C-alpha positions in Angstrom: 11.3 24.7 -44.3 7.6 24.8 -45.4 6.7 25.4 -49.1 5.7 29.0 -48.2 8.8 30.0 -46.3 11.4 32.0 -48.2 14.5 30.3 -49.4 17.9 31.6 -48.4 17.9 33.7 -51.6 14.6 35.2 -50.6 12.6 33.4 -53.3 9.5 31.4 -52.4 9.9 27.6 -52.6 7.3 26.2 -55.0 5.0 23.6 -53.5 5.7 20.0 -54.8 3.1 19.1 -57.5 0.6 16.5 -56.4 1.4 14.4 -59.4 5.0 14.2 -58.4 4.1 13.1 -54.9 1.9 10.2 -56.2 4.0 9.3 -59.2 5.9 6.7 -57.2 2.8 4.6 -56.4 1.9 3.5 -59.9 5.6 2.9 -60.6 5.9 0.6 -57.6 2.7 -1.1 -58.7 3.9 -1.6 -62.2 7.2 -2.9 -60.9 5.5 -5.5 -58.8 3.4 -6.6 -61.8 6.4 -6.8 -64.0 8.3 -8.9 -61.4 5.3 -11.3 -61.1 5.1 -11.6 -64.9 8.8 -12.3 -65.1 8.6 -15.0 -62.4 5.6 -16.6 -64.1 7.3 -16.6 -67.5 10.5 -18.0 -66.0 8.6 -20.8 -64.2 7.0 -21.9 -67.5 10.2 -21.7 -69.3 12.2 -23.7 -66.8 9.5 -26.4 -66.8 9.5 -26.7 -70.6 13.3 -26.3 -71.0 15.5 -29.1 -72.4 18.6 -26.9 -72.2 19.6 -23.4 -71.2 16.8 -20.9 -71.2 17.6 -17.6 -72.8 16.8 -14.6 -70.6 15.6 -12.7 -73.6 13.0 -15.3 -74.2 11.7 -15.0 -70.7 11.5 -11.2 -71.0 9.7 -11.6 -74.3 7.2 -14.1 -72.8 6.6 -11.8 -69.9 5.9 -8.9 -72.3 8.7 -6.7 -71.0 12.1 -5.6 -72.3 15.4 -7.3 -71.3 16.3 -4.1 -69.4 13.3 -4.6 -67.2 14.3 -8.2 -66.4 17.8 -7.1 -65.5 16.5 -4.3 -63.2 14.6 -6.9 -61.2 17.2 -9.8 -61.6 20.7 -8.5 -62.4 21.9 -12.1 -63.0 20.6 -15.4 -64.1 21.4 -16.7 -60.7 19.2 -14.0 -59.1 16.3 -15.0 -61.3 16.6 -18.7 -60.7 16.9 -18.1 -56.9 13.8 -16.0 -56.9 11.8 -18.5 -58.9 12.9 -21.3 -56.6 12.1 -19.4 -53.5 8.6 -18.4 -54.8 7.8 -21.9 -55.8 8.9 -23.4 -52.5 6.9 -20.8 -50.6 3.8 -21.7 -52.7 4.3 -25.4 -52.1 4.7 -25.1 -48.3 1.9 -22.5 -47.9 -0.9 -24.2 -49.7 -1.5 -27.1 -47.3 -3.8 -25.4 -44.8 -6.2 -24.3 -47.6 -6.2 -27.8 -49.0 -6.9 -29.3 -45.6 -9.8 -26.8 -45.2 -11.3 -27.9 -48.5 -10.6 -31.6 -48.7 -10.4 -34.7 -46.4 -6.8 -35.2 -45.3 -6.1 -38.2 -47.7 -7.4 -36.2 -50.7 -5.6 -33.0 -49.6 -2.4 -35.1 -49.4 -2.8 -36.4 -52.9 -3.5 -32.9 -54.3 -0.6 -31.5 -52.4 1.7 -34.2 -53.9 0.7 -33.0 -57.4 1.7 -29.4 -56.4 5.0 -30.7 -55.0 5.6 -32.5 -58.3 5.0 -29.3 -60.2 7.7 -27.6 -58.0 10.2 -30.4 -58.7 9.4 -30.1 -62.5 10.3 -26.4 -62.3 13.5 -27.2 -60.3 14.7 -29.6 -63.0 15.0 -26.7 -65.4 17.1 -24.7 -63.0 19.1 -27.5 -61.3 22.5 -26.7 -62.9 22.3 -23.0 -61.9 21.1 -23.9 -58.4 23.8 -26.4 -57.8 26.5 -24.0 -59.0 25.1 -21.2 -56.8 24.8 -23.4 -53.7 28.3 -24.8 -54.2 29.9 -21.4 -54.6 27.9 -19.8 -51.8 26.4 -17.1 -54.1 23.0 -18.6 -53.3 21.7 -19.4 -49.8 21.1 -23.1 -49.3 17.4 -23.5 -48.8 15.8 -25.8 -46.1 13.6 -27.4 -48.7 13.5 -30.9 -47.3 12.8 -29.7 -43.8 10.0 -27.5 -45.0 8.4 -30.2 -47.1 8.6 -32.7 -44.3 6.9 -30.2 -42.0 4.0 -29.9 -44.4 3.7 -33.7 -44.6 3.7 -33.8 -40.8 0.7 -31.5 -40.7 -1.3 -33.4 -43.2 -0.4 -36.8 -41.7 -1.4 -35.6 -38.2 -4.8 -34.4 -39.6 -5.3 -37.7 -41.3 -4.4 -39.7 -38.2 -7.0 -37.7 -36.2 -9.7 -38.6 -38.7 -8.6 -42.1 -39.1 -8.0 -41.7 -42.9 -4.2 -41.9 -42.7 -1.9 -44.1 -40.6 -0.7 -42.7 -37.3 2.5 -44.8 -37.3 4.2 -43.1 -40.2 7.2 -40.8 -39.9 6.8 -37.7 -42.1 10.5 -38.0 -43.1 9.9 -41.5 -44.5 7.1 -40.1 -46.7 9.5 -37.4 -47.9 12.0 -40.1 -48.8 9.3 -42.1 -50.7 8.3 -39.1 -52.7 11.9 -38.3 -53.5 12.3 -41.9 -54.7 9.5 -41.3 -57.2 11.1 -38.1 -58.5 14.5 -39.8 -58.8 13.0 -42.8 -60.7 11.1 -40.7 -63.2 12.4 -38.3 -65.7 11.1 -35.4 -67.8 10.4 -37.9 -70.6 8.2 -40.1 -68.5 4.4 -39.6 -68.9 2.5 -37.8 -66.1 0.4 -40.8 -65.8 3.3 -43.0 -64.7 4.3 -40.6 -62.0 0.6 -40.3 -60.9 0.4 -44.1 -60.5 3.5 -44.1 -58.4 2.1 -41.3 -56.2 -1.1 -43.3 -55.8 0.9 -46.2 -54.5 2.5 -43.9 -51.9 -0.9 -42.6 -50.8 -2.3 -46.2 -50.6 0.7 -47.2 -48.4 -0.3 -44.4 -46.0 -3.9 -45.6 -45.5 -4.8 -47.6 -42.4 -4.5 -51.4 -43.0 -7.7 -52.8 -44.3 -9.4 -49.4 -44.3 -11.2 -47.9 -47.3 -10.6 -48.2 -51.0 -7.3 -47.6 -52.6 -6.8 -44.4 -54.6 -5.7 -45.9 -58.0 -5.8 -43.8 -61.1 -9.0 -42.2 -60.1 -7.4 -40.5 -57.1 -4.5 -39.3 -59.3 -6.9 -37.9 -61.9 -9.0 -36.2 -59.2 -5.9 -34.9 -57.5 -4.6 -33.3 -60.6 -8.0 -31.7 -61.4 -8.4 -30.4 -57.8 -4.9 -29.0 -57.9 -5.8 -27.0 -61.0 -9.1 -25.8 -59.7 -7.6 -24.6 -56.4 -4.5 -23.1 -58.0 -2.3 -25.3 -55.8 
């Protein structure tokens, strides 16, 4: 029935106000912004956390009410799962941009810093993640496979340019990085982890080729990661 056609009672149906038609668009836009703010606040909270993070604190840091948080994430598990998924997507999606901007060996070092930031976020969520995966309330992510696929892409690029070894299995590099994460804790200084990452990168350079990365590479990698938003 068009707005000008009579209703069954004989009255004319009033046309829908334009404001009502468009009202949903700003609401959806505001909802997206609130969700992004909540995810960003949750990431920061989980990185800094030494214990359980209060959801009220996350809502406060995001500048929204606790009711808004629960509308987007009805449970703590839902929030943790969303943060983990967003972080993993960021980690695995940033490699092509890094390879376009940097030589492969530098792109790898910058990417490792981004991966380390993801692991730091995960440490603040690990108890909730493990419980959710064990109970089946959270889908088990293919994190290791996706990380290894990124490493395969960077290593292949480095092998083509001669800046990285061509005889290295990407899965072995994943294992080396996991070894660094397992041997360091939140109380360790970032400089120590950076030195260990530099050793990993140096092990991937062709034998006898070029300078080793050392602390300079670690420092440059960290600065480049911040400048590129990786």
